[in-house]
C-alpha positions as CSV (number, residue, x, y, z in Angstrom):
1,M,-41.2,-13.0,7.5
2,S,-39.5,-11.6,4.6
3,A,-35.8,-12.2,4.0
4,F,-33.4,-10.0,5.7
5,L,-31.4,-9.4,2.1
6,S,-33.8,-10.0,-0.9
7,V,-33.3,-9.8,-4.4
8,D,-36.6,-9.7,-6.2
9,A,-36.9,-10.3,-9.8
10,I,-33.7,-8.3,-10.7
11,S,-33.4,-7.5,-14.4
12,K,-30.7,-5.1,-16.3
13,T,-30.0,-4.3,-19.8
14,F,-27.0,-2.0,-21.3
15,T,-27.2,0.2,-24.4
16,V,-24.1,0.2,-25.9
17,G,-24.1,2.3,-29.4
18,K,-27.0,1.0,-31.0
19,Q,-27.3,-2.1,-29.4
20,T,-29.0,-3.5,-26.5
21,L,-27.2,-5.7,-23.9
22,S,-29.0,-7.8,-21.5
23,A,-26.8,-8.7,-18.9
24,L,-29.2,-10.2,-15.9
25,G,-32.6,-11.8,-16.7
26,R,-35.2,-12.1,-13.9
27,I,-32.9,-12.9,-10.8
28,S,-34.4,-13.7,-7.4
29,I,-32.3,-14.8,-4.1
30,E,-33.4,-14.5,-0.5
31,I,-30.7,-14.4,2.1
32,E,-31.0,-15.0,5.6
33,R,-29.5,-12.3,8.5
34,T,-25.7,-13.6,8.8
35,E,-25.6,-16.1,5.9
36,F,-22.9,-16.5,4.0
37,V,-23.6,-16.8,0.3
38,A,-21.6,-17.3,-2.6
39,V,-22.1,-16.7,-6.4
40,L,-20.4,-18.4,-9.1
41,G,-21.6,-18.4,-13.1
42,P,-19.5,-18.4,-16.3
43,S,-17.2,-15.7,-17.3
44,G,-19.2,-12.7,-18.5
45,C,-22.6,-13.6,-16.7
46,G,-22.9,-10.5,-14.8
47,K,-21.7,-11.3,-11.7
48,S,-20.3,-8.2,-10.7
49,T,-23.3,-6.7,-12.0
50,L,-25.7,-7.9,-10.1
51,L,-23.3,-7.1,-6.8
52,Q,-23.6,-3.8,-8.0
53,I,-27.0,-3.7,-8.0
54,I,-27.9,-5.1,-4.3
55,A,-24.8,-2.6,-3.1
56,G,-27.2,0.4,-4.8
57,L,-24.1,1.2,-6.9
58,I,-26.2,1.0,-9.8
59,P,-29.8,0.7,-10.7
60,P,-31.5,-2.4,-11.9
61,T,-33.6,-2.0,-14.9
62,S,-36.6,-3.8,-13.3
63,G,-37.2,-5.3,-9.9
64,R,-35.8,-4.2,-6.3
65,V,-33.6,-5.0,-3.8
66,M,-35.0,-5.0,-0.2
67,L,-32.4,-4.9,2.8
68,D,-34.2,-5.5,6.1
69,G,-37.5,-4.5,4.6
70,K,-36.5,-1.4,3.1
71,A,-36.0,-1.1,-0.6
72,V,-32.0,-0.5,-1.4
73,T,-31.8,2.9,-4.0
74,A,-28.5,4.1,-3.0
75,P,-25.5,2.4,-1.0
76,P,-27.0,1.7,2.5
77,R,-24.8,2.9,5.5
78,D,-24.6,-0.7,6.6
79,M,-23.2,-2.4,3.6
80,V,-19.9,-2.6,2.8
81,Y,-18.5,-3.3,-0.6
82,L,-14.9,-5.3,-0.3
83,F,-13.3,-4.4,-4.4
84,Q,-11.1,-7.2,-5.9
85,Q,-8.2,-4.4,-6.5
86,Y,-7.7,-3.5,-3.0
87,N,-4.5,-1.6,-4.3
88,K,-6.9,0.9,-5.9
89,S,-9.2,0.9,-3.0
90,L,-6.7,1.8,-0.1
91,F,-5.8,5.7,0.0
92,P,-2.3,5.5,-1.3
93,W,-1.5,9.1,0.6
94,R,-3.0,8.0,3.8
95,T,-1.3,5.0,6.7
96,V,-3.2,1.9,7.3
97,L,-4.5,3.5,10.6
98,D,-5.9,6.4,8.6
99,N,-7.4,4.1,5.9
100,V,-9.2,2.8,8.7
101,A,-10.5,5.4,10.2
102,F,-11.9,6.8,7.3
103,P,-15.4,5.2,7.4
104,L,-15.1,7.0,10.9
105,E,-14.7,10.2,9.7
106,I,-17.5,9.7,6.8
107,Q,-19.7,9.4,9.8
108,G,-18.4,12.1,11.5
109,N,-16.8,10.4,14.4
110,S,-12.9,10.6,13.9
111,S,-11.7,12.1,16.8
112,G,-10.6,11.2,20.1
113,R,-8.4,8.4,21.8
114,S,-11.4,5.6,21.7
115,V,-11.5,5.7,17.5
116,R,-7.9,5.4,17.4
117,Q,-7.9,2.5,19.9
118,R,-11.5,0.9,17.9
119,C,-8.9,1.4,14.7
120,L,-6.2,-0.3,16.8
121,E,-8.2,-3.6,17.4
122,Y,-9.9,-4.0,13.7
123,I,-6.2,-3.8,12.8
124,A,-5.0,-6.2,15.4
125,M,-7.8,-8.2,14.1
126,V,-6.3,-8.8,10.7
127,G,-3.2,-9.4,11.8
128,L,-1.5,-6.1,10.9
129,S,-0.6,-5.0,14.5
130,G,2.9,-2.9,14.0
131,S,2.0,-1.9,10.5
132,E,-0.9,0.8,11.4
133,D,2.0,3.7,10.4
134,Q,2.6,2.0,6.9
135,Y,1.4,3.2,3.9
136,P,0.0,0.6,1.1
137,W,2.7,0.8,-1.3
138,Q,4.8,-0.3,1.9
139,L,2.5,-3.4,1.9
140,S,2.5,-6.7,0.7
141,G,-0.3,-7.8,-1.6
142,G,-2.1,-9.7,1.2
143,M,-1.0,-6.9,3.8
144,Q,-3.1,-4.3,1.9
145,Q,-6.1,-6.5,1.3
146,R,-6.1,-7.2,5.2
147,A,-6.2,-3.2,5.3
148,A,-9.3,-2.9,3.2
149,I,-11.0,-6.0,5.4
150,A,-9.8,-3.8,8.1
151,R,-11.2,-0.4,7.1
152,A,-14.7,-2.5,6.1
153,L,-15.2,-4.0,9.6
154,A,-14.3,0.1,11.0
155,A,-17.6,0.7,9.2
156,E,-19.2,-1.6,11.3
157,P,-21.7,-2.9,8.6
158,S,-24.3,-5.7,9.0
159,V,-23.9,-6.7,5.3
160,L,-20.6,-7.2,3.6
161,L,-20.8,-7.7,-0.5
162,M,-17.1,-8.8,-1.8
163,D,-16.2,-9.2,-5.5
164,E,-13.2,-11.8,-6.1
165,P,-11.5,-10.2,-3.3
166,F,-8.9,-12.4,-3.0
167,S,-8.1,-13.5,-6.7
168,A,-5.2,-10.8,-7.0
169,V,-3.2,-12.9,-4.2
170,D,-1.0,-15.9,-4.4
171,A,-2.4,-19.1,-3.3
172,L,-1.1,-19.3,0.2
173,T,-2.7,-15.6,1.3
174,K,-5.7,-16.7,-0.4
175,L,-6.1,-19.7,2.2
176,E,-5.2,-17.5,4.8
177,L,-7.5,-14.8,4.3
178,Q,-10.2,-16.9,3.7
179,T,-10.0,-18.3,7.1
180,L,-9.5,-14.9,8.3
181,L,-12.7,-14.0,7.0
182,L,-14.8,-16.9,8.2
183,D,-13.4,-16.4,12.0
184,I,-14.3,-12.1,11.4
185,W,-17.7,-12.8,9.8
186,A,-18.4,-15.4,12.7
187,K,-17.4,-13.2,15.2
188,H,-19.1,-10.0,13.8
189,R,-22.6,-12.3,12.9
190,L,-22.2,-10.4,9.2
191,T,-24.3,-11.2,6.2
192,V,-22.1,-11.9,3.6
193,V,-22.2,-12.3,-0.2
194,L,-19.4,-13.1,-2.3
195,V,-18.9,-13.3,-5.9
196,T,-15.7,-15.7,-6.9
197,H,-14.7,-17.8,-10.0
198,D,-13.2,-20.1,-7.6
199,V,-15.3,-22.8,-6.9
200,D,-13.3,-24.5,-3.8
201,E,-13.1,-21.0,-2.4
202,A,-17.1,-20.8,-2.6
203,V,-17.7,-24.2,-1.0
204,F,-15.2,-23.7,1.7
205,M,-16.5,-20.6,2.7
206,A,-20.2,-20.4,1.8
207,D,-23.9,-21.6,3.7
208,R,-25.3,-21.8,0.0
209,V,-23.9,-21.3,-3.4
210,A,-25.6,-19.6,-6.2
211,M,-24.8,-20.4,-9.8
212,L,-25.9,-18.2,-12.5
213,S,-26.6,-19.1,-16.0
214,A,-25.1,-17.7,-19.0
215,R,-26.1,-14.2,-19.8
216,P,-28.9,-13.3,-19.7
217,S,-28.0,-14.6,-16.5
218,T,-30.4,-16.1,-14.1
219,I,-30.3,-18.3,-10.9
220,A,-29.6,-22.0,-12.3
221,S,-29.4,-23.6,-8.6
222,V,-28.7,-22.8,-5.4
223,T,-26.4,-25.6,-3.6
224,D,-26.5,-25.9,0.5
225,I,-23.2,-26.1,1.7
226,A,-24.0,-29.1,4.6
227,L,-20.4,-29.0,5.7
228,P,-19.4,-28.6,9.6
229,R,-18.3,-25.6,11.3
230,P,-15.7,-24.0,11.8
231,R,-13.7,-25.2,8.5
232,D,-10.1,-26.3,8.6
233,T,-8.3,-25.2,5.6
234,I,-6.8,-28.3,5.4
235,A,-9.0,-31.1,6.5
236,T,-12.8,-29.6,5.2
237,R,-11.2,-29.4,1.7
238,E,-10.2,-33.3,2.1
239,S,-13.4,-34.5,3.1
240,A,-15.6,-36.9,0.8
241,S,-18.6,-34.2,1.2
242,F,-16.1,-31.1,0.2
243,L,-14.8,-33.2,-2.5
244,S,-18.2,-34.5,-4.0
245,L,-20.0,-30.7,-3.6
246,R,-16.7,-29.7,-5.3
247,H,-17.1,-32.2,-8.4
248,G,-20.8,-31.0,-9.0
249,L,-20.6,-27.5,-9.2
250,L,-17.6,-27.7,-11.0
251,D,-18.7,-30.0,-13.3
252,T,-21.9,-27.7,-14.1
253,L,-19.6,-24.7,-14.3
254,L,-17.7,-26.2,-16.9
255,K,-20.3,-26.9,-18.8
256,K,-21.8,-23.4,-18.7
257,D,-18.3,-22.1,-19.6
258,R,-18.3,-25.0,-22.6
259,P,-19.3,-23.3,-25.9
260,G,-21.2,-25.7,-28.4
261,P,-20.1,-26.0,-31.9
262,T,-20.1,-23.6,-34.6
263,P,-22.3,-24.3,-37.8
264,D,-18.8,-24.4,-39.1
265,E,-17.8,-27.1,-36.9
266,V,-21.3,-28.9,-37.4
267,R,-20.6,-28.8,-41.4
268,V,-17.1,-30.3,-40.9
269,T,-18.1,-32.6,-38.6
270,M,-20.7,-34.1,-40.8
271,D,-18.7,-33.7,-44.0
272,G,-15.9,-36.0,-41.9
273,A,-18.5,-38.6,-41.2
274,A,-20.5,-38.7,-44.9
275,H,-16.7,-39.2,-46.0
276,G,-15.6,-41.6,-43.4
């Protein structure tokens, strides 16, 4: 049987002026239903581009994305993209409740007490009960991201794509949101693909971590995260297994981010050695 979500030999090139930029090489990965996969890689390697292709937001230059046996050529109805800039993704003229109800309006199901009740349940699930009549600008950054998560859940997706969703919040709020999302993922049996620069976040949350190479990127490695679930915010991060996985991935990532010497640096080093 084929995987629930399949990325098959995806590549992407962009034309900038007279130059052609190759962002993604041939990337292939298969993701099972309800699996949580994190994507790491050096800055500028095309992680967000890959996620946008999976979402059907931009087309690949070659290759294809398959979801439950069907080719993804436009954003699927049961796939939701959670953006990093939560303050730009929420509608500032709508209350929290109205923001959460938006996916239901798109689906043509936005009236009636049952819809309001469903929205209130999602708002309660993310810890925002009592804030349903507030506007985004009246909320803290963490509360805005909770509202964005509630709106994503209201669409009742089977796949949740997240592009560094917690990078703009403070460290404590990030820990709280990570645990919240894992609880929601387990309860709703979502398939999740998370793009992140945070190695700790990837190890703490994911079942597997895919490491991209430098551009044009390919998948350099896929690491199984065999940590028991449910994961504890403190105890899991203090375990020897967590620290070992973190060390290996961070070491790999730093090596990929570390530039090699320039020709001038090599010449200076050789001259210095010759004169020494």
